[in-house]
C-alpha positions as a Markdown table, in Angstrom:
| # | Residue | x | y | z |
|---|---|---|---|---|
| 1 | Met | 2.6 | -214.1 | 10.1 |
| 2 | Thr | 4.6 | -212.7 | 13.0 |
| 3 | Phe | 3.2 | -212.4 | 16.5 |
| 4 | Ser | 3.4 | -208.6 | 16.2 |
| 5 | Lys | 1.3 | -208.6 | 13.0 |
| 6 | His | -1.2 | -211.0 | 14.6 |
| 7 | Tyr | -1.8 | -208.7 | 17.5 |
| 8 | Glu | -2.2 | -205.5 | 15.5 |
| 9 | Gly | -5.5 | -203.7 | 15.8 |
| 10 | Trp | -8.5 | -205.2 | 17.6 |
| 11 | Gly | -9.5 | -208.0 | 15.2 |
| 12 | Trp | -7.7 | -210.7 | 17.2 |
| 13 | Ile | -9.9 | -210.2 | 20.2 |
| 14 | Lys | -12.6 | -212.9 | 20.0 |
| 15 | Val | -15.1 | -211.1 | 22.1 |
| 16 | Lys | -17.7 | -209.0 | 20.3 |
| 17 | Glu | -17.9 | -205.3 | 21.0 |
| 18 | Phe | -20.4 | -204.3 | 23.6 |
| 19 | Ile | -23.3 | -202.4 | 22.2 |
| 20 | Pro | -25.7 | -200.9 | 24.7 |
| 21 | Asp | -29.4 | -201.7 | 24.3 |
| 22 | Asp | -31.3 | -198.5 | 23.7 |
| 23 | Thr | -34.5 | -200.0 | 25.1 |
| 24 | Ala | -32.9 | -201.3 | 28.3 |
| 25 | Ser | -32.5 | -199.3 | 31.5 |
| 26 | Pro | -29.1 | -197.9 | 32.4 |
| 27 | Gln | -28.8 | -200.4 | 35.3 |
| 28 | Thr | -29.4 | -203.3 | 32.8 |
| 29 | Asn | -26.9 | -202.0 | 30.4 |
| 30 | Tyr | -24.4 | -201.5 | 33.2 |
| 31 | Arg | -24.8 | -205.1 | 34.3 |
| 32 | Lys | -24.4 | -206.3 | 30.7 |
| 33 | Leu | -21.3 | -204.1 | 30.3 |
| 34 | Leu | -19.8 | -205.6 | 33.5 |
| 35 | Arg | -20.5 | -209.1 | 32.2 |
| 36 | His | -18.9 | -208.2 | 28.9 |
| 37 | His | -15.9 | -206.8 | 30.7 |
| 38 | Asn | -15.5 | -210.0 | 32.7 |
| 39 | Ile | -15.6 | -212.1 | 29.5 |
| 40 | Glu | -13.2 | -209.9 | 27.7 |
| 41 | Ser | -10.8 | -209.8 | 30.6 |
| 42 | Ala | -10.9 | -213.6 | 30.9 |
| 43 | Phe | -10.1 | -213.9 | 27.2 |
| 44 | Leu | -7.2 | -211.5 | 27.4 |
| 45 | Ile | -5.7 | -213.2 | 30.5 |
| 46 | Glu | -5.9 | -216.6 | 28.8 |
| 47 | Glu | -4.2 | -215.1 | 25.7 |
| 48 | Ile | -1.3 | -213.8 | 27.9 |
| 49 | Arg | -1.0 | -217.2 | 29.6 |
| 50 | Lys | -0.7 | -218.8 | 26.1 |
| 51 | Leu | 2.0 | -216.3 | 25.1 |
| 52 | Ala | 3.9 | -216.9 | 28.3 |
| 53 | Lys | 3.9 | -220.7 | 27.6 |
| 54 | Val | 5.3 | -220.0 | 24.1 |
| 55 | Val | 8.1 | -217.9 | 25.6 |
| 56 | Asp | 8.8 | -220.6 | 28.2 |
| 57 | Phe | 8.8 | -223.3 | 25.6 |
| 58 | Leu | 11.2 | -221.4 | 23.3 |
| 59 | Ser | 13.5 | -220.7 | 26.3 |
| 60 | Glu | 13.5 | -224.4 | 27.4 |
| 61 | Gln | 14.3 | -225.5 | 23.8 |
| 62 | Gly | 17.3 | -223.1 | 23.7 |
| 63 | Trp | 15.7 | -221.0 | 21.0 |
| 64 | Gly | 16.4 | -217.9 | 22.9 |
| 65 | Asn | 18.2 | -216.7 | 25.9 |
| 66 | Pro | 16.6 | -218.3 | 28.9 |
| 67 | Cys | 15.7 | -215.7 | 31.4 |
| 68 | Asp | 13.1 | -215.1 | 34.0 |
| 69 | Tyr | 10.3 | -212.6 | 34.0 |
| 70 | Glu | 12.2 | -209.9 | 35.9 |
| 71 | Asp | 15.2 | -210.1 | 33.6 |
| 72 | Thr | 12.9 | -209.9 | 30.6 |
| 73 | Met | 11.1 | -206.9 | 31.9 |
| 74 | Lys | 14.4 | -205.2 | 32.6 |
| 75 | Ile | 15.5 | -205.8 | 29.0 |
| 76 | Ile | 12.2 | -204.5 | 27.7 |
| 77 | Glu | 12.5 | -201.4 | 29.8 |
| 78 | Glu | 16.1 | -200.8 | 28.7 |
| 79 | Asn | 15.1 | -201.1 | 25.1 |
| 80 | Lys | 11.6 | -199.7 | 25.1 |
| 81 | Asn | 12.3 | -197.4 | 22.2 |
| 82 | Glu | 12.9 | -200.4 | 20.1 |
| 83 | Phe | 9.5 | -201.9 | 20.6 |
């Protein structure tokens, strides 16, 4: 499976969907939503860090053109219609 295929849709996100509790107060649901948001954000940030390590590793092994973040973002911007 390719990385692009792996990250299609929402199924790869390992944090369950937030479902408000109809019996709880709006304040309680809001606090739970904020907690859920923090957990989901932490998961997504960690996933980005893992992908960055993969890119760094491949670059270090010579399996791609070694370049830094700014160069990569420039290439992505120049070719955004291809992604």
